[in-house]
C-alpha positions in Angstrom: 108.0 86.9 84.3 111.5 88.1 83.6 111.6 91.9 83.2 114.5 94.4 82.9 116.0 97.4 81.2 119.0 98.6 79.3 120.7 101.8 80.6 123.4 103.1 78.2 124.7 106.3 76.7 123.4 106.9 73.1 125.5 109.1 70.8 123.5 112.0 69.4 122.7 111.6 65.7 124.5 108.3 65.3 121.4 106.3 64.3 123.1 103.2 62.9 125.7 103.2 65.7 123.1 103.3 68.4 120.9 100.6 66.7 123.9 98.3 66.5 124.9 99.0 70.1 121.4 98.0 71.2 121.4 95.0 68.9 124.6 93.7 70.3 123.5 94.3 73.9 120.2 92.5 73.5 120.7 89.8 70.8 121.2 87.0 73.4 118.9 88.4 76.1 116.9 86.0 78.3 113.9 88.0 79.4 110.2 88.4 78.7 110.2 92.2 78.7 113.0 94.8 78.3 112.7 98.6 78.4 115.0 101.0 76.7 115.5 104.7 77.4 113.7 107.7 75.7 115.0 108.6 72.2 117.9 106.0 72.4 118.4 106.0 68.6 118.5 109.7 67.8 119.7 111.2 71.0 117.8 113.8 72.9 119.4 117.3 72.6 117.6 118.5 69.4 118.4 122.0 68.1 115.6 122.7 65.7 112.7 121.0 63.9 114.7 120.4 60.7 117.2 118.4 62.7 114.4 116.5 64.4 112.9 115.6 61.0 116.3 114.3 59.8 116.5 111.9 62.9 112.9 110.7 62.8 111.7 107.4 61.6 108.3 105.7 61.0 106.7 102.8 62.9 107.3 100.2 61.7 110.8 101.2 60.6 114.5 100.4 61.0 114.6 100.3 64.8 111.4 98.3 65.2 112.7 95.9 62.5 115.9 95.2 64.5 114.0 94.6 67.7 111.5 92.4 65.9 114.3 90.2 64.6 115.7 89.8 68.1 112.3 89.2 69.6 111.5 86.5 67.0 114.7 84.7 68.1 114.5 85.2 71.9 110.8 85.6 72.6 111.5 88.9 74.4 109.2 91.9 74.0 110.9 95.3 73.9 109.7 98.8 74.8 111.8 101.5 73.2 111.7 105.2 73.0 111.6 106.5 69.4 111.6 109.8 67.5 108.6 109.0 65.4 107.5 110.5 62.1 103.9 110.0 61.1 101.9 111.9 58.5 104.2 114.9 58.6 104.2 115.2 62.4 106.9 114.3 64.9 106.3 112.5 68.2 108.3 111.5 71.2 107.1 108.0 71.3 107.4 104.6 73.1 106.9 101.5 71.0 106.2 97.9 72.2 107.8 95.4 69.8 107.3 91.7 69.7 108.0 88.7 67.4 105.4 89.9 64.9 106.6 93.5 64.9 105.2 96.7 66.6 102.3 95.8 69.0 101.5 99.2 70.5 102.6 102.8 70.2 102.3 105.4 72.9 103.0 109.1 72.1 104.3 111.2 75.1 101.4 113.2 76.5 103.3 115.8 78.7 106.1 117.4 76.7 109.1 118.8 78.6 110.8 122.1 78.0 111.9 122.6 74.4 110.2 119.4 73.2 107.2 121.6 72.7 109.0 123.2 69.8 109.4 120.0 67.9 106.9 117.4 68.9 103.1 116.9 68.9 101.6 115.7 72.2 100.0 112.3 72.3 96.3 112.1 73.1 95.6 108.7 74.4 96.6 106.2 77.2 96.2 102.5 76.8 97.2 99.0 77.9 98.2 95.9 76.1 98.5 92.3 77.2 101.6 90.3 76.5 102.2 86.8 77.9 99.1 87.1 80.0 100.3 90.4 81.7 98.8 93.8 81.1 101.4 96.5 80.5 101.3 100.2 79.8 103.8 102.9 78.6 104.6 106.4 79.7 107.6 108.6 78.6 109.9 110.6 80.9 108.1 113.8 82.1 104.8 111.9 82.2 105.9 110.6 85.6 105.2 114.0 87.2 101.4 113.7 86.5 99.8 111.2 88.8 96.6 111.2 86.8 98.4 109.4 84.0 99.6 106.5 86.1 96.4 106.3 88.0 94.4 106.1 84.8 96.5 103.3 83.5 96.3 101.4 86.8 92.5 101.8 86.7 92.6 100.3 83.2 94.3 97.2 84.6 98.0 97.9 84.0 100.2 95.6 86.1 103.6 96.9 84.7 104.3 100.5 83.6 107.2 100.8 81.3 108.9 104.2 81.4 111.6 105.1 78.8 113.3 108.3 80.1 116.1 110.9 79.5 116.0 112.5 82.9 117.9 115.7 83.6 116.4 116.7 87.0 118.3 114.7 89.7 116.5 112.5 92.1 112.9 113.6 91.2 111.7 110.7 89.0 113.6 108.2 91.2 111.2 109.4 93.9 108.0 109.9 92.0 108.1 106.6 90.3 108.4 104.8 93.7 105.3 106.8 94.8 103.4 106.0 91.6 104.1 102.3 91.9 103.1 102.3 95.6 99.9 104.4 95.2 98.7 102.3 92.3 100.2 98.9 93.4 101.9 98.3 90.1 105.4 97.3 88.9 107.4 100.2 87.4 110.3 99.9 85.0 112.1 103.2 84.5 114.9 102.9 81.9 117.0 106.1 81.9 120.1 107.0 80.0 123.4 108.4 81.4 126.1 110.7 80.0 125.7 114.2 78.6 125.1 116.0 75.3 126.5 119.5 74.6 125.4 121.9 71.9 126.0 125.6 71.4 127.4 126.0 74.9 124.5 124.2 76.5 124.8 120.8 78.2 122.2 118.3 79.1 123.4 116.0 81.9 121.4 112.8 82.2 120.9 111.2 85.6 121.1 107.5 85.1 119.8 105.6 88.1 117.3 103.5 86.1 115.2 101.4 88.4 112.6 98.7 88.9 110.0 99.3 91.6 107.7 96.7 93.2 104.0 97.4 93.9 104.8 98.0 97.6 107.2 100.8 96.6 110.3 98.7 97.2 113.4 99.4 95.0 114.0 96.0 93.3 117.1 97.4 91.6 118.6 100.8 90.9 121.5 101.4 88.5 124.4 103.8 89.3 124.2 107.4 88.0 126.9 106.5 85.4 127.6 103.4 83.4 126.0 100.7 81.3 123.6 98.4 83.0 121.5 95.6 81.5 119.5 94.4 84.5 117.0 91.5 84.5 115.0 90.1 87.3 112.1 87.8 87.8 108.8 89.1 89.2 105.3 87.7 90.0 103.0 90.0 88.0 100.0 88.9 90.0 101.3 91.0 92.9 100.1 94.0 91.0 96.5 92.7 91.1 96.5 92.9 94.9 95.4 96.4 95.8 95.2 96.1 99.6 97.5 98.1 101.8 95.9 96.6 104.9 93.1 94.1 105.4 90.7 97.0 105.6 92.2 99.2 102.9 92.1 98.7 99.2 93.7 101.6 97.3 91.1 101.5 94.6 87.9 100.6 96.5 88.7 103.3 99.1 88.8 106.1 96.5 86.4 108.9 97.1 85.2 109.5 93.5 82.3 111.5 95.0 84.7 114.3 96.0 87.3 114.1 93.2 87.3 113.0 89.6 90.4 110.7 89.0 
């Protein structure tokens, strides 16, 4: 299976410009699954709820339609972050899009910092199968909660897709390696780079998107700055093997009699 991600620097509030940039970057892609960053259409540094509403879109909507068109031509499935509007509420979402349109929609469970002023929290975790492989989605700050990744792995996830806009250097680059290792899954973290400044405040994004193998190995890590469309071939069945040694299975050795998750 060919998997990958797109690391780039979205421009805040430039919805059509960002969509076109993504379209041009992916229109000829040769992959089965590509992950994009968190909120790559709207940008991240939102000032108030009115602004958030003006940048939001439904699912399906303009962004998923563009990705569906590319998917129908290439066969590639896409996971993209999205500022989602649904029934009057706003969500920091991740959407899986295929040739027939949106396949699955995950809403960020653990809201970071001022996101709590604008977004509703999601209330569910799930997996979906594409091309015979079970994948799951988390968004950015979700990485700091091991229960989320463990729950998805116990549900059968082989690949966890992780759109991100990381501002805390080095942390997620470490934790996602640990999550991949402790759950024996592939992890695709698609982060953005660059910065956004408003009212004297600046968010500096850390880049360094990465793909991690089930043994914790860094398959590829992007630089902190710069565009990177990276694609590699993996064997998803590796994520079905939960043994660390011939005597130790990371799931069978769990002591659910002394802890819950």
